[in-house]
C-alpha positions in Angstrom: -41.1 -109.1 -63.6 -41.8 -109.1 -59.1 -39.1 -107.7 -57.0 -36.8 -110.7 -56.5 -37.2 -111.2 -60.0 -35.9 -107.6 -61.0 -33.0 -108.2 -58.3 -32.2 -111.8 -59.1 -31.6 -109.8 -62.8 -28.9 -107.8 -61.6 -27.4 -111.2 -59.6 -26.8 -113.1 -63.1 -25.4 -109.7 -64.3 -23.4 -108.9 -61.9 -22.1 -111.8 -60.3 -20.0 -114.5 -61.6 -19.4 -116.9 -59.1 -21.8 -117.4 -56.2 -25.0 -116.3 -56.7 -27.1 -117.1 -54.0 -28.0 -114.0 -51.5 -29.6 -113.9 -48.2 -32.0 -111.7 -48.0 -32.3 -109.5 -44.7 -35.4 -107.6 -44.4 -34.1 -104.5 -42.0 -35.7 -101.5 -39.4 -37.7 -98.8 -41.5 -38.2 -97.0 -38.6 -40.6 -94.0 -39.6 -40.8 -95.0 -43.2 -43.1 -96.9 -45.1 -40.6 -97.9 -47.5 -39.2 -101.8 -46.8 -35.8 -102.4 -47.0 -33.4 -105.5 -47.3 -29.6 -106.5 -47.0 -29.0 -109.0 -49.6 -25.3 -110.8 -48.5 -22.9 -114.0 -49.3 -19.3 -114.3 -49.0 -18.5 -111.6 -52.3 -20.4 -108.7 -50.1 -23.7 -106.8 -49.7 -25.9 -104.4 -51.3 -29.3 -102.7 -50.3 -33.1 -103.7 -52.0 -35.8 -100.8 -51.8 -39.3 -101.1 -52.3 -41.8 -98.5 -52.7 -44.3 -99.3 -54.5 -45.9 -96.2 -55.9 -49.7 -96.5 -55.1 -50.3 -93.1 -54.5 -49.1 -90.1 -57.0 -47.3 -88.4 -54.1 -44.6 -92.1 -53.7 -44.5 -91.6 -57.0 -42.3 -88.7 -56.7 -41.0 -89.2 -53.3 -38.9 -92.3 -55.3 -38.2 -89.4 -57.6 -36.9 -87.4 -55.6 -35.3 -90.2 -53.7 -33.3 -90.5 -57.4 -32.9 -87.2 -58.4 -31.2 -85.7 -55.2 -29.2 -89.0 -54.0 -27.2 -89.0 -57.7 -26.7 -85.2 -57.2 -25.6 -85.5 -53.7 -23.3 -88.5 -55.2 -22.2 -87.2 -57.7 -20.8 -83.5 -55.5 -18.7 -86.3 -53.6 -21.0 -86.6 -50.6 -21.1 -90.3 -48.9 -24.8 -91.2 -50.0 -25.6 -95.2 -51.2 -24.5 -95.3 -55.3 -27.9 -96.5 -57.4 -27.0 -99.8 -59.1 -30.6 -100.0 -60.6 -33.6 -99.0 -60.2 -37.6 -99.3 -61.8 -39.0 -96.4 -60.7 -42.8 -97.8 -62.0 -42.3 -100.5 -59.7 -40.8 -98.9 -56.8 -37.8 -100.9 -56.8 -33.9 -99.8 -56.5 -30.5 -101.5 -56.4 -28.3 -99.8 -54.0 -24.6 -99.8 -52.7 -24.6 -100.9 -48.5 -23.5 -98.0 -46.9 -22.6 -100.2 -43.6 -24.9 -101.4 -41.1 -24.9 -99.7 -37.4 -25.9 -96.1 -37.2 -24.5 -93.0 -35.3 -27.2 -93.2 -32.7 -25.7 -97.2 -32.3 -22.4 -95.5 -32.1 -22.3 -93.2 -29.9 -24.0 -94.5 -27.0 -21.4 -97.2 -26.4 -18.3 -94.7 -27.7 -15.8 -93.6 -25.7 -15.3 -91.3 -28.7 -18.5 -89.8 -29.1 -17.6 -85.5 -29.9 -14.7 -87.0 -32.0 -16.8 -89.1 -33.9 -19.6 -85.8 -34.3 -17.1 -83.6 -35.5 -16.1 -85.6 -38.2 -20.1 -85.8 -38.5 -20.6 -82.0 -38.5 -17.0 -81.8 -41.2 -19.6 -83.7 -43.7 -22.9 -81.7 -43.0 -21.0 -78.6 -43.4 -19.6 -80.4 -47.2 -23.1 -81.4 -48.0 -25.2 -77.9 -46.9 -22.8 -76.4 -48.9 -21.5 -78.4 -51.9 -25.0 -80.3 -52.2 -26.5 -76.7 -52.9 -24.4 -76.7 -55.4 -26.7 -76.6 -58.9 -29.1 -78.0 -56.9 -32.5 -78.3 -58.8 -36.0 -77.4 -56.4 -37.8 -79.4 -59.2 -36.2 -83.0 -58.1 -38.3 -82.1 -54.2 -41.5 -83.9 -54.6 -42.6 -81.5 -51.1 -41.5 -78.4 -51.7 -38.1 -76.6 -52.8 -37.3 -75.1 -50.2 -37.6 -74.6 -46.6 -39.5 -72.4 -45.5 -42.2 -70.3 -43.7 -45.2 -72.9 -45.0 -43.5 -75.8 -44.4 -42.4 -74.6 -41.2 -46.1 -73.9 -40.1 -48.5 -76.4 -42.3 -45.5 -79.8 -41.3 -44.1 -78.3 -38.1 -45.8 -76.8 -36.0 -49.9 -77.4 -37.3 -47.9 -81.0 -36.9 -47.5 -80.9 -33.0 -50.7 -79.1 -32.5 -52.7 -81.4 -34.7 -51.1 -84.5 -33.2 -49.1 -84.3 -31.0 -51.0 -81.8 -28.4 -54.2 -83.2 -29.7 -54.0 -86.4 -31.2 -51.4 -87.8 -28.9 -52.0 -86.2 -25.4 -56.3 -85.6 -26.5 -56.0 -81.9 -24.9 -59.8 -80.5 -25.0 -57.9 -77.0 -23.7 -58.4 -74.1 -26.0 -55.4 -73.7 -28.1 -55.9 -70.8 -30.3 -53.7 -68.7 -27.7 -50.3 -70.5 -29.2 -51.2 -69.5 -32.6 -49.3 -65.9 -32.1 -46.2 -68.0 -30.7 -46.3 -70.5 -33.9 -46.7 -67.3 -36.1 -43.5 -65.1 -34.9 -42.1 -68.6 -34.2 -41.8 -69.0 -38.4 -41.6 -65.4 -38.8 -38.5 -65.4 -36.5 -36.9 -69.1 -38.7 -38.0 -67.7 -42.0 -34.9 -64.8 -41.9 -32.8 -67.3 -41.7 -30.5 -67.2 -45.8 -31.9 -70.4 -47.2 -29.5 -70.9 -50.2 -28.1 -74.4 -49.1 -28.8 -77.8 -48.9 -30.8 -78.8 -46.3 -31.3 -82.9 -45.3 -34.2 -82.2 -43.2 -33.5 -84.9 -41.5 -29.6 -85.4 -40.2 -30.3 -87.3 -36.8 -28.2 -90.3 -35.5 -30.3 -92.7 -37.2 -30.2 -92.3 -40.7 -26.1 -91.5 -40.4 -24.4 -94.8 -40.9 -20.5 -95.7 -39.1 -18.7 -98.0 -40.8 -15.5 -97.7 -39.7 -14.0 -94.3 -40.5 -16.8 -93.7 -43.2 -19.9 -91.7 -42.3 -22.4 -92.4 -44.4 -25.6 -90.0 -45.4 -29.2 -92.4 -45.7 -32.8 -91.3 -46.0 -32.6 -87.9 -48.3 -35.8 -87.8 -50.6 -36.9 -84.8 -48.5 -33.9 -82.6 -49.3 -34.6 -78.9 -50.3 -32.9 -75.6 -50.1 -33.1 -74.2 -46.9 -31.4 -72.6 -44.0 -28.0 -74.2 -42.3 -28.9 -73.7 -38.9 -32.0 -76.7 -39.5 -29.7 -80.2 -40.6 -27.4 -78.9 -37.0 -30.1 -78.4 -34.9 -31.3 -82.1 -36.0 -28.4 -82.9 -35.2 -27.9 -81.3 -31.8 -31.4 -81.5 -30.5 -31.9 -85.3 -31.8 -33.4 -87.7 -28.6 -32.2 -91.2 -29.8 -28.8 -90.1 -28.8 -29.7 -87.0 -25.4 -26.5 -85.2 -25.3 -25.8 -83.5 -22.7 -25.8 -79.4 -22.7 -21.9 -79.4 -22.5 -22.0 -81.3 -25.5 -24.2 -79.7 -27.3 -22.2 -76.5 -26.9 -19.5 -77.9 -27.5 -20.5 -79.4 -31.3 -22.1 -75.9 -32.1 -19.0 -74.7 -31.5 -17.4 -76.5 -33.6 -20.0 -76.0 -36.1 -19.3 -71.7 -35.8 -15.7 -72.4 -36.4 -15.7 -74.3 -39.6 -18.5 -72.0 -40.6 -17.1 -69.0 -39.9 -14.2 -70.4 -42.5 -16.4 -70.4 -45.0 -18.5 -67.7 -44.4 -16.2 -65.2 -42.7 -19.0 -63.1 -40.2 -21.6 -65.4 -40.4 -21.5 -65.7 -37.3 -23.7 -63.3 -35.8 -27.0 -63.8 -38.0 -26.1 -68.1 -37.3 -26.9 -67.3 -33.9 -29.1 -65.4 -34.0 -31.9 -67.4 -35.9 -30.3 -70.9 -35.0 -33.0 -70.8 -31.4 -36.0 -70.4 -33.3 -34.9 -72.8 -35.9 -34.1 -75.4 -33.4 -37.7 -74.6 -32.1 -38.9 -75.3 -34.8 -37.4 -78.7 -35.1 -37.9 -79.5 -31.7 -42.1 -79.1 -32.8 -41.7 -81.0 -36.2 -40.2 -84.3 -34.3 -42.7 -84.3 -31.6 -45.7 -83.8 -34.1 -43.5 -87.2 -36.1 -43.3 -89.0 -33.2 -46.9 -89.0 -32.5 -48.4 -89.1 -35.6 -46.3 -92.5 -36.1 -47.1 -93.9 -32.6 -50.9 -92.8 -32.6 -51.9 -93.2 -36.2 -49.2 -95.4 -37.7 -48.9 -98.2 -34.4 -45.4 -97.6 -34.7 -45.4 -97.6 -30.3 -41.0 -97.5 -29.9 -41.4 -93.9 -30.8 -42.8 -93.5 -27.8 -40.1 -93.5 -25.6 -38.7 -90.5 -27.3 -41.5 -88.0 -26.1 -40.6 -87.1 -22.9 -36.9 -86.4 -24.1 -37.9 -84.1 -26.7 -40.6 -82.3 -24.4 -38.1 -81.6 -22.0 -35.6 -80.6 -24.7 -38.7 -78.3 -26.4 -38.9 -76.7 -22.5 -34.9 -76.2 -22.2 -35.0 -74.4 -25.8 -37.8 -72.2 -25.0 -36.7 -71.1 -21.3 -32.8 -70.3 -23.1 -34.0 -67.9 -25.9 -36.8 -66.3 -23.5 -39.0 -64.6 -26.3 -42.1 -62.9 -24.9 -43.7 -63.8 -27.8 -43.3 -67.5 -27.1 -44.5 -67.1 -23.7 -48.1 -68.6 -24.2 -46.1 -71.9 -25.9 -43.6 -72.0 -23.3 -46.0 -71.7 -20.4 -48.0 -75.2 -22.5 -44.9 -77.0 -22.2 -44.5 -76.4 -18.7 -47.4 -77.1 -17.8 -47.0 -80.1 -19.4 -43.9 -80.9 -17.9 -44.8 -80.2 -14.1 -46.6 -83.7 -14.3 -45.2 -87.3 -16.0 -46.6 -86.6 -19.7 -47.6 -90.7 -19.7 -50.6 -89.6 -17.9 -51.7 -87.6 -21.0 -51.5 -90.6 -23.6 -54.9 -91.7 -23.8 
C-alpha cells in the first residue's frame, strides 16, 4: 500500500457521495515532513507523511501521536487524528484552517486582541496539558532542562550561527562562561508545566474565532516562561516593544489567577529563558538556511540578532558580558557582510 491507497481507503470508508479530492502540497517550513490538504465540496482534511527511515523519525511520529492525543483529550485545539499508520509514518487528520497567526497578524487591525486570545489558550495548554503528561511520550527529552539548553540552544547558536553561517574564525571559548551561567539561571525556573517549545506564529492557525495549535511533537515538561517568550520575540511577526510589554503584563495577570504570588519568580527567570529561546532561533534559522538550503530563513537572522542584543542590554547581567559584546560587535556591522 502506498500513501494514495491509504488515503483512498479512508475516503471510501468515510464519504458516501463525492469521493474526488484535490491534493495540494503545503509548505513545511523547517520540517522534513510532507503535508497535503485534500479538499472537495464536502470539506477538507490534512495528510502528513513522515516515513520512519531513521530511528529518531519513528520516535518523533510516536510523540506526534501520543502528545497530540493527550492535548486533544484535554480540550486543547490540536488536530483530531482520523487515521494513522506508524509503520509508514502516515497521518490523516483534521484541517484546522488555512491561515496562521503570522499571516493574520501582519494585516490585522486587532492584532493585540488576537494575541490576547492566544495567550489565554497558552495558559490553558500549559496547565491542563501538563496534567497526566507522560514524559515517556517525548522523543528527545522528557523535560526542558539544562542539558537541552546547552546542547540544542547555546551549542546550536555557536556551531550553526557563529561558526557555520557567519564563518567566524575567532576564539569563541570565552562565550562558554556566559552560556553556562545563562543555562544555570534559566534552569532554576519551575519546569512542571506543558511546554510546546515552538509556540510561535507559524504554528498557530487562526480560523475565524478559533485558534489551532500545530507542530506539538517537540512538547515536554518545562517552564512557563519559554513558550511565552517564543510567542513575544517571534521574528516572523516582529512585535514592537510596547506590544510585547502589554502582552507580557496580560499573561502575568492571568497567571496570577492560577498561581497567586508567582509573579516575582516568573519575572526573575523570564529574561534568561527568553535569551535561551533567542539563541535557539538563531541556531535553527542558520541550520535551516546553511545546511538544508532553505534560504527564506535568512530574512529573519538580522531581526533575531537585534532582538538578542536588546534582551542582553535589558538584563544587563555581568556574567553575560562576553556574549553581549560579541552580539554588539556583530550588530555594529551589517550581518550580511559575514555570510559565507
